[in-house]
Every structure is written in structure tokens, then in C-alpha cells.
N, C-alpha and C positions, 0 to 999 in steps of 0.2 A: 397929834393929828386926829386920833380917834375920838378924843373929846370933841374936838370941832365938827368931825362928821356926825356924831351923835346929837349934837346940839342943832345941827342943820336939819337933821331928820325930825326931831322934836317940834322945830319951828314949822316946817312942811306939814306935820300932822295938826298943829293948831291952827294953820291956815285953812287946811282942808275942813277942818270943824266950822270955822268962819265961813267959808264957802257953801257949806252945806245950807246956810240960811238962805242962798239964792239958788244954788243948782241942785237938782235932783240926783244927779250922778255922784256929787260930792257926799250929799246927805246919805245915800244908799252906802257909799263906802265907808262912813263913819258909824252909821248905826249897825252896819252889817258886822262890825267889829266889838260891838257892844257885849259883855260877858264871854267874849270869846275864850279866854283861858279857862273859864268854868266849864264850858262846853267840851273842851279839849280834855280837860282833866276827867269829866264824867266818862267821857268815850276810851280813853286810853288806860285809866285806872281799871275799867271792866276789862279791857283787852288784856293787859298784863297780869290781871289777877288769876286768869285761867291757867290749867296745867299745859305746859309747852306752848306758850303764846306764839303766833305766827310772827316772824321777822317784819319789820317794817320797811318799806322803801318809799322814800318822799320825792315826790315830783312837785316842782314849782312852775307856774307860767304866771305872766304879767296879766294877760287878757285872752281874748278869744282867738286872735291869731297866732299867738305862742302856742296856744292848747292845740290848734290844728297841727303845729308842727311836732308838739310833743305827742300826739296821739299814736302814730305809729310804733314809737318806742314803748309807751306805756302797754299798747296792746301785745307787742312781742314779749315783753317781760311778763305780764300775766299768764300768756299762753304756755310760755315756755318755764317758768317758774310759780306756777299756782299755790304755792306754798307762803309766799309772800302776801303781805297785807299791803294795799297801796294806798298811801295818804296824798291827796292832790290839793295843792293850796293855790290860791289865785291872789293877785294884789289887786285887780280892777273889778267893778261890780259886773262890767259887760261878759266876762268870763264866768264869774262866779254864778250870777244869776240865771244864765243859760245852761249850765250843765250840772244841774243839782242832782240827776239821775242817771249819769254816766256809768254803764254797767262794768266798766273794767276797772272804777275806782272804788275801793271799800268806804274810804271816807273822804269827804270834800269840805274844806274850810277856806276862810280867808286867811293870808299871812298877817300877822301880828306886826306891826311897824316895827322897823329894824333898829331897835336900842339894844345897847349890851345886855339889861336886864331881861328885855324880851326874848332876845335869841338863847339866852342861858335858861330861862324857864320854859320855853318853847322846846328845846332840844331834850330838857330834863323829862317832860311829859311824854314826847312821842318817841324817843330812844331810837330814832332811825338807824338801820343797818347800812343804808346807801342813802345818798342824796343826789338828786339830778336836777339842774337848773336849765330852763329852755332860753336859749338865743340872748338877749340883752340883760338878763337878770344876775346882776352882781350886788347882794347885798353882803356888806363888809363885815357887819358884826357876825351874821349868821356864818359866813365862810369861816370866819376866826374862831367861832365856837365850835364848829365841826372839825375843824383842823386841829384844834387842842385835843379833842376826844379821839382822834385818829379814826374818824368816820369817814370813809371814802366819798369824794364829792366829784360829780362830773357836770360839764356843761355841753349841751348839744345844741346844734344848728347855730353855733355862735357866728358872728360876723362882726369885723372890726373895721373902723374907718380912722385915718388920721387925726380927725378933728376931735377923737374921744380924749377924756381927760388922761388915760394910761399913757398916752403919747406926748403929753405936754410937759413943759420944766419942771412943773410941780407935781408930776404924777408919780413919784417915787413909791410913796406910802400905799398908793392903789395898785401899783405893779406888783407889790409884794403879795397882796391876795390872789393875784392870777397865779403865782408859784404855789399857793396853797391848795389849788385845785388839782386833783389827780390826773384827768385828762380834759383838756379842751378840745371838743370837735368842731372844727371850722368848716364852714362852708366853702371856702375857696383859697387858692394859694395867695391871693392878697392878703387875707386876712392873718394867714400862717407867716408870711414875710413880715409882717407888721410886729407880730409878737416875737420872731426871732431878732427883730433890731432891739429890743428891749429886754433881750435874754430870757425869755418864757419860752421854753422848749417842751413843754408837757402837752404838745399839740399832735391831733390826728386830723388830716383833711379827709373828712367823709362825705362831703356834699350836703344838700339841703334836704331834711326828711319831707318837706312839702311835696316834693317830687312823688315819693312812695305813697304819702296821703291821697294825693288826687288820683293817682293810679289805682288805689285800692276802691276809692269812690266809684270810679268807672266800672269796676265789676259789679256793683250793687245796682241790678237792674230792677227798681222797683216799678211796678205798673202804674201807668197814668193813661186809663183808657180815654178819658175826656181830651187829653192833649193829643192823644194819637188821632182821634176824631178831628180835632181842630187842623192838625198838621196835614194828614192824608199824604199826598205826593207832592207836596208844594215845597218850594225854597222859604226857609225859615231864618228869620234873624232873632236870636235869642239875645236880649240885653238884659245884663246883670248888675244888680246894685248902682242904678241909676239915679241922678239927680236932675233937677229941671234943666240945667242947659246941656245935659247929655240927650234928653228927651226931645228938646227942639229940633236938634239933627235928626233923630229918628222920625219923627212926626213930619218934618220937611220932606225927607225921602218918601215916606208913606204916601204923601200926597200925589206923587208922580209914578210911583211903583205900580205895576199891575196887580190884578187879583192873584197871579201865581205867587206873590210873595207876602208872607203873613209875618206878624211880629208878636213875639213872647216877651213883654217887659216887666222886670221885677226890681220895682224901685228899692233902693236902700233903706228907705225909711216907709213903714206901712202902717203909719197912723191914720186914723179916720178922714182927717182933713187932707192929708197929703194924698191918699188914694182918690178922694173926691175929686180933688184938682185935676189930678192926671186923667181920671175918666172923663171929665168934663172937655180937657183938651184933645182927647182922641174923638169925642163925639160918639155918634150912634153906631160907628163900626167897632166900638170896643165892648168888651163884655169882662166883668170879674170872674177871676178864677172859682171864687168861693159861691157864685150865683149863678155860674153857667150851665145851661141846659143842653144837652147833645144835639137835639132836633133845631136849635138856634145857631149853631157855630159856623155853617155854611155861609151865613149873611155877614160874619165878622172878620175883621182884619186884624184887631188887635187883642191879644188876651193878656190881661193885667194880673198879675200873680200878687195876691194879697195875703199869702199864706207865709209862714216862716219854716226855714229848715229844708226847703226842696230845691232850691236854685241849684246846687252842684249837680242835681240828677237831671235838670232841665237841659243841660248844654248838649243831650245825646240827640236832641231834636234839631239842633241848630246846623243851617248850612253855613253860617258865619256867625261869629259871635260879637256883641258890642260890650265892653266894660265900663262902668260908670267910675266917676270920681277924678276924671283927667282935667276937668276945668276947676277944679278945687285943689285941695291939699294934696292928691296924688291918686293914681288909680288903685281900685281894688285887685282881688286876686284873679289873675289872668289864666292861672295854671289850670283851674279847674275846666275851662272851656278848651284850653289847648290840650287837655288830657285826650278829648273826644276827637282830637284831630280838627279842631275849628279855626280857620284864620281869624286873627282877634284884631277888632278896631278899638281905639279908646282916644280920649282927649289928649291936649298937649303936654300935660305935666305927668310924664312917666319916667322922667330920667333918674328918679331915685331907686328905680327898681331893676335889678340887674337882669332878671328875666325877661322884663319887657324891652331892654336896649338891645339883649341877645336876640330877640325873636324879629325886633325892627331890622337889625342888621342881617338877619337871614331871610327876611322878606315874608315872613309868616306873620307878622303884625304891623298895623298900619294906625300911625298917630295921624288925628284929623283936628284941625281947629275952626273949620267951617263947614256948614251944612252941604255946601256945592262940594267940597273935598270928599265928604264921606259918600255923597250920591255919586258921585264920578267914580272913585275907587270900587265902592261897593257894585254898582252896576256892571263895571269892568270884570270884576271876578266873577260875578253870579252868571254872567252871559258867555263865559269862556270856560266850557267844562272841562277841558285838559288843563288848564291853568289852576282852576279850582281843586281839581284831585291833586294836582302836585303839591300845591300849597298846603292842602290838608293833610297830606301824607307827612310833609316836613314838619308840621306843626306838632303832629302826634309823635313823630320821632324824637323832637326835642324833648319832649317829657320823658319818652320811653328809655332815652339814652342817659339820663340824669337820675334814673333810678337807683337805689342801692345803699343809700346813706345808714337806713337802719340796720342793714346786714353788718356793715362797718361797726356800728357803734356797739351792737349786741356782741360782735365777737371780742370787744374788750370788756363790756359789762361781765360777760360769763365768767370771767378770771375772778371777779369779786362777789359774784351772787352764787356761784354753784357750791361752794362750801359753806353758806350761811343759811341756807334754807333747811 
């Protein structure tokens, strides 16, 4: 089975090399791994050639979303065990390219593809004391190599579903690798029950570290004087990670809402053409954040965010929030908005996301399919101060009550880290 798995990985690599002829992302994935082992050897030969080299803890994230889940644990480890050097690896360019200067990681690299030879060579070079994989990352040659060398391995914020290969009739070989992990920290009881059904009992139900992450972001009050001026005492709809279908709903509502309601719109894509098209749709009542002047903001209704990396901080200006993606593959992160106590709106494709389902059931999130639905529900909420305050309080409490995954994980990790630093 390992031969078939490794062959499939090699074929996948060849496919991505071919796809790189047409796809910038695939091309970045391939070229980012060029001379990767040479770079790793240069860094870690130097690291281990010194006197009493620092032990290395290896964190691996697939992409940007998993990295956000890993951050609370990475930062907790670095603060409590500063003697460790942290190696952070990514599978996808979207994670690697956006976090080259992450202050809590000592080294950041792509992960070599999961062949037996690569796994053996990689572990030989980095010599980790502990390895931690985030959420869905199960690379079976790496897991096998770490297990053979008796290097502790953990998976954090994991979530399992019945349609995964672990639970199929042919999943026996994959299941054996789950048992090679020291502890699998799962998000929920459903995941724990699924693993128990296949005799995987190295489980701790910790919850989801994303709740810790968004709670910590909320505490980072960066100044935005221009946005303070734009908002003043008005009601504000902050729309994050939007796509054109989302913006149609927002702009339809904007046509009939009074001057006491303002919109901050942060589109998911911020390329020049995309921003230009959105600005044109909004008309002369819109201004770009990067171009805005304080003295012109009184006449504007829409503030278009064309900067990257500030959206999570902007939800503190919201009266209600709208999260994009629900008319496509699925909604983006709603927890960043909920952490600030914002009632959340989004499109109809939200059912894959447990937090969205739970907030809808709790009456703190509202799926909408038509502009009329959004206008009616948003107007109803914005015009009823008592209902708005109650809903906002419950949205914030939803996030606050689910914090603590990082503390649970750290309690277990201490058993393996304390004696190694």
C-alpha cells in the first residue's frame, strides 16, 4: 500500500508541474520547492554545528487557514519554551508567500512532497524533537518516518467526517498511521466518536484553536483614525472577503438605506481591475481606503478597503457584519466578526461550516439568498436597539464560550517539551 501511496504522490507532483504551465499558483508551488533540500541543509547544518544547538519543534500547516489555527499554539510554545527553535512549513503558496516574516518562527520553508525518500531526508536534516500537524495534514510517509525514530507527533484542531478515507472499507492502512500519532486533538465529539469506531483512542477533545485566535486579535486595538472619522456615530456594515454576488446585495441595500448607515467593504481579491470594478459600481459615494482624505469622508457612503491584512481589525467598527463567499464554494471566516459581538450575515452556501450552522441555530447569524431578504432582516435588526444589543451579546458570547483549546493542547505538550529544552 505504501508503494501505491508514494506512486500517487509522485504522479500528483508531475501533474502540478504540468499545471504550472497554465496556473500561477501551481507554478509558484513548483518553483518554491526548487533546491529546497539545499536550502534546508545550509540552514540546519549551521544550526546543528554550534555548541548546544537549540532543539527544533516542527509545525506544519497546509495553507493560510490552517496557519491561523496553528498560530495560538505556535505562539504559546514560543513564549513558554523560548529555547526551542520553531520550523514552520507550508504545503501551499498562499500560506508560504504571506508569512515569510512571521516573528514566532525561526525558519519557514515549503514542505517537500511526501515520498519515502523525501521524508527520510527531511527528518535527517531538521532532526525535530517534536512535530505538530494542523487540522487535515496527514502525510503518511512523514508520519511513518517520525514514528520509526520515536519522535513525538501531534495533530491539533483536527476534524473528521464519515466520508474520509479513514472510515472506508479500504482505509485500514491509513488508520494504522493515525495510531502512530501520540495525540490527536479533535475539535468536537463527533470526530472523537468516529475515531473510536475505528479503534483510534489517542484522542483529546480540545475544541478549535480558531476561537483563541480571533479572541486574541480582538485584543489588538490598532489605530485607524481615518476609519474613526468615516464611522463617527453612524451604524456601519462591515463586509469582509466579498465577491461580486455579495456586493450586489450590499449595494441594493445601500440604495435605500439612509445616510446614517455606512458600508466598509473589503473584497476577497484586491487586484487593480477588481477594485476598479467595485469602485465603479459604488459610484461617486465611494472612496478607496488608500486614497481617502479625512475632509472628504462626510460625503461618502462606501469605504473600499484595498489594503491587505487589516480586515480582522475592522470588524470592531461594525454594527453588523456581512461575510462573503456564500454564493460560491462557501463562506469565509465568520469568527473574526463574531468575536467583536457582531450579528453576521452571509450567502446560502454555509452548511459545511459548523460555526455558521450553530450561529444560525442560535439566531446570531443570518443566511440570505436575495437582496430583499438582506435588506429586510438587516433593517429589522438595525432599527430595533434592544434586539440588536441582545443578538450582539450572544454572538460575542458564542466565541468567548468556546475559547480554551490552546490551554488544553499546551497541557499535553508540556509533558513532551519540558524535558527536551
